[in-house]
Structures are given as structure tokens and as C-alpha cells.
N, C-alpha and C positions, 0 to 999 in steps of 0.2 A: 504494499500499499504506500502511496507517495505521500510525503509530508505536506501538510497545508501551509500556504504562505501566512504570514502574520495578517494580512489584509483579509484573507478567506476565513481564518479562525475568527476574526472579529466580526465578520458578516454573519457567519454561523451562529455566534453566540447571540448577536442581535436578533437573528430570526427566532432562535429558541426563547428569548425573552418575551417576544411579541405573541408567541403560539398561545392560545388559550389553553387552559387546563380542561379536565373532563367537565368541571362545573361551569366553565366559560369565563375563566379569569385571565385576562390578557394583561401582561406586564410591560410597560415602556419605560425607557430610561431617556430622558432628555438631557443627560449629563454623563460623565464618566461613572461607570459601575464600581470603580476602585473604592474599597472600603465600605461598600454599601451591601445590604443583604442581597442574596441571590433571587432570582424570579420565583424559585420554588418555595422560598420561605414567604415572599409576599402573597403568593397563591394560598399558601396553607392558612396564613392569617386572615385573608379575605374570605376563604371557603368557610372558616369557623364561624364568621359573623353571618353568613347567609343562612336563610331559613328555607330556601328553595333550591334544590340541586340542580334545576333546569335554568337558573338565573345567569345572565352574562354580565360582567362587569370589566371595565377597564381601569388599571391603576397605572398612573403615570408619575414617575418619580422625576421631580423638576430641580433646576437649580434656582438660585436666588432671583436672577432677573426674570425668568419665566413666572416664578412663584409671584413676584411683585406685579408683573403685568396682569396676570389672572386675577389676583385680589383687587387691583384697581379697576379692571374692566367690570368684574362681576359683583364686587362688594363696594366700589367706591372708596377704598381704603388704600393708604400708602404703605408701601413695604410688603414683604412676603409674610405669609402665615403658615403655620405648619401643615394644615390639611385643608383642602376644599372639595366639596362634593357637589357634582352636577347631575341631579336626578333627571332622567329622560321623562319628558312629559307627554309621550306619544302612546296613546292607548292601543296602537296597532303594533307596537314593539313591546309586548308585555314581557317577554323574556329578558330583554336588555334593560338593566336597571340605570345605567348611567356610568359616569366616570368620576374617578377620585384622582386629585393631584396631591401629592405629598412632597413638600419642599424639604429636600435632604439637608442643606446647610442649617435651616431653622431647627430641624428635628435633632441634628447633631449638638447645636448649641444649647438647646432646651435639656437634652439628656444630660450633658455636662454639667449644666447650672443646677439641675435638680437631683444630681447624684444617681441617675438611672442608667441601667445597661442600655446601650444603643439599640440593640435588637428588641429589647422589651419596649422601648418608646416606639420604635417602627411598627411593632406588633399592635400596640395600642391604638396608633393613628390610622393604621390599615383598617383595623376593625371599626374604629369611630367613623371613618369615612363611609365605609359600606353599610353601617347602621343608619347614617343619614339618608342614603340611597333608598333604604327600605322604609323610610318615613319616621324614624326616630329624631326627635328634637330635644334641645335643652333650653328653650326659650323661657320656660316657667320652672319654679322648683320641682313640681310634681314631674314635669317631663325629664328634668335633669335626674332626679332619683331613679326614675325608671330606666333611663339610658345608661347612667353610671353603674347600676345593679347589672345590666346586661354585660357591659364591658368588663366589669370585675369577674363575672362568671366565665366569659369567653376566655379571658386572659389567664384564669386559674386553670382551665381545661388546658391551655396551651403551655402551662408550666411557668407562667410569669406572675410577679406579684401584683398586688392592688396598685394600679398606677395613681390612684388618688391618695392613698395613704402616703406614699412617698412624697407627693406634692405637699402635704400637710406637714412633713417632718423638715422640709427645706425653708 
């Protein structure tokens, strides 16, 4: 078997990252994957949050510039935020729930500042974004309690600590 050139290996990795999983989770990287969780990890975290095996979701891991642009366009806010969810509002596309953008530099900065393991924080935000696609919100105290309970349960099943407990300690 012939060795692959560096460019060919990169394009194969990029294609693998975009390929949806059995549950329909596509992962895209808008920046270098170096130091970031693998597509399989993002898929595992998103699948844990889905309550429908036939659902389709796209997770896009973005850099600071793309994160800031999305936050400005869709929320009217300056700077990047950790996660943005874009639920699909098309009743004819019932299986496709929407897109989630996770800003890697913000997640890394938050994990460091809050003393969290990087993968645990990425897992939390991937699940958080997917829950938003499924209709969970945290605008009221009641909504926040329900969503946080769901996140805690999901992360516990995945082997990660309560993300809100760690926030209270910092």
C-alpha cells in the first residue's frame, strides 16, 4: 500500500470529521483540530443529549473570529460566546434539528479560568447546544433548573462531574 501525502491525509481526516454518525451527527472544524477533541468524542457527547435516534445535527467547532461574527449577526452581541444553537424551523425537515457552533478559544479560556478539564467543558457545551436544538431553554428559573438537571444527568452518564458545581467553587 502506498503512503499518503500529508495533504491527502489532511483531506481524509477532514472528510471523516464531516461524515455523520449513525445518529446523524456531523462534526465540522472551522479551525485547526490540534489540541481539540476528536470528531468521535463530539459525536458521543451530542448523541448522549439526543432523545431521538433518527435526529440529525451538525456541530461546528469555530475560532474566535467566526464565533464573534455569528454572535454579532444572530444575537447582536460583540465578541465570541462559548456555544450558539441554531434550531431549524422547517416542519418539512423534522429529522434535522439544526446546527451548533462551539467556539474553541472561548471554551479553552473558560475551562482554564474555572479549573475544569477541557474535555469535560467541551462535553458540557456540546450537550448544552444540542439540548437547545431540542427546545430546552434557560430563560426562567424553572427552565434553567430543568435544563441544568438534564445536563448534570447526561454528563454523569458520560463520566464527567457536575459542571455547575465546579462553577460555584471558582
